[in-house]
N, C-alpha and C positions, 0 to 999 in steps of 0.2 A: 451017576456022578460020584467021584471019589471024595473022601473027606478033605483032601488038599484042594480039590477043585471048588468044593463048597466054601471053604475058608477064603479062597482067592476071590470068589464071586461076592461074598459078603464084604470083603475088604474094598473091592472096587465100588460096590454100592455105597458104602459109608464114605469113601473118598469122594465120590461123585456128589453126595448130599452135602458134605462139608464145603466143597468148592463152590457149589451152587449157592449155599447160604452166605458165603463170604465174598462172592464175586460182586463187583460194582456194576450197577445197571448202566448200559450204554444207550444213549438216546440217538435214535436214527430218524431223522425227518425225511419222510418220503414226499418230496415236493411234487412229483409227478411220476407217471409210469408211461411206457410208450403208447403211441396213438394206434388206432385201428384194432384189428383182430390179433390177440396175443395168445401164444402158447406159454403156459407157466410150468416150468419143469420142477417136479417135486412139490406141487402146490397144495398138498394135503396138510393136515395138522391145524395150524391157525388160519390157513387160507388167506394170507395177508394180501397178495396181489388180486385174488378173486374178490375180496371184500371191497377193494378200491375200484377195480375195473368192471365188476359185475358181469353183465351179459357179453362183454367184449372178450372175456377170458375163457379159454379152455385150459383147465387145470388138470395136469396128469400126475398120477402117483402110482407106484407099483404096489402099494399096500392099501387094501380096502379099508382097514381100520383108520388110516390117515384121512382118506376121503370121507368116511362116515363122520369123523370128528369135525371136519371143515365144512361139510355141505350145508348145514343149517345156518352157518355164518354168512354164506354167500349163495343162496339158493338160485339166483339168476344166472350164475356161471354154469358152464358145461363141465361136468366132472367125468374123467376117463381113467379107468384102471389100465395102466400101460407101463411098459419099461421104456425109458427114454433112449435106450440103446437101439431100439427098433420101433420107430414111430409109424403107426399105420395111417399116415397122411401123405397126400401127394406133394410133389415138389412145389415150393412157394405157396403152400396152402394158407400160411399165416403172414400177417404184416410184420410182426415183431415177436421177440421171445424174452422171457424173464426167468430168473432163478433167485429166490429169496432164501438164503441160508439152506440150500439143498445140495450143492456140489460137495459140501463138507462130508456128506454121507457116502460119497462115491470114492472108489479107488482111483488112483491117477490113470490107470489103464482104462477104466470105464469112462472117465471124463473125456478122454480123447475120442471115444466112439460117440458119446452123447453130443459133444460139440460139433462133430461132423453131421450128425442127424439134425441138430438145430439149424445148422447152416443150410442144409438141404430144404427144410420145410418152411423157411421164411423167405420173404420176397427179395428181389434183387437189391432193393434199397433198405432191406431190413436191418434192425438192430437187436442185439442181445445184451440185456442189462442184468448184471450179476451183483448181488450183495452177498458177502460171505466173510469167512474168518481166515487170518493168516496163521499158519501153523508151521513150525520149523523143526519139530522132532517127531520121532516115530514111536515114542512110548508114552504111556499115561493116557489121561482123558483131557480133552479140550472142552471147556464150557464157556458159554456166553449168555448173559442175561440182557435182554433188550427192551427198550420202551420205544415202540414204533409209533410215530406220529403221522397220521394220514393227511392228505391235502386238505380235507374238510375238518381237521382237528380232532378226529376220533383218535383215541390212544389205546394201543394194545400192548400189554406187558407179557412177555413170554421168555423162554430160555431154550437153548439148544446145546446138546452134548454129544460127543462122538469120540471114539478111539483116535488118538492123535496120529497125524501123518504129515508128510511134507507137502504143504499147500501154501506157498508164499504168493504174493502178488505177481512176482516175476515168473514163477512156474505157471500160474494160471494164464498170464498174458501170453507166454510162449505157446502153451497148448492151444489157445484161441487162434493165434497167428498161424500155427501149423495146420489148423483146420480151415484156413482161408480168411479169417476175420482180420480186420484192422482195428486195433484197440485205440480209441480216440480219447476217452476220459478215464482217468484213474483218480479216485479219491481214497487215500490210504490213511487209516487211523491205526492206533496201536492194537485195538481189539477186533477191528473189522475193516473191510474195504468195499468199494463200489467200482465196478468196471463197466464201461459202455463200449461195446464192440460193434463195428459196422461191417456188413457183408460186402 
């Protein structure tokens, strides 16, 4: 790594830490998650959906470290190391799907593939619930700090950060519709959004 690259990395790290320190906490009340057997896309890290749904949730993540971090928080869930672009499950294997601040880490091209795979592995009446962030520029870092309140009043405080990209509510909605979904519910806030799409 060159001196210029090291300086750039240090600058990005300091910028990230400053933004994280000054960002306002966003309260997200998770009143419910889908019924039945759920596949949770990118479910490692905090394992929010797995903590709520427990044995009903199959949480997949393509990074073992993210699974290792989350596993002890929801040991009843099924944890699978996998890439959501190629899911090793049969058609309609799950009732429903979720993604909690995970698609922000995917390129828009990858999202298109993932959404089609999710569509394939959920039931004919299945739903895909997405909580994520709106981004409108392709430079810099996007950060969000959240306080997630579970249905049984457990509170988890965490943060997510990613290189910025264009990921507006409208862009995500169109990608879902192009994959065959019908978006039924949109809850759009300044720092985050929730989409409920039906197969």
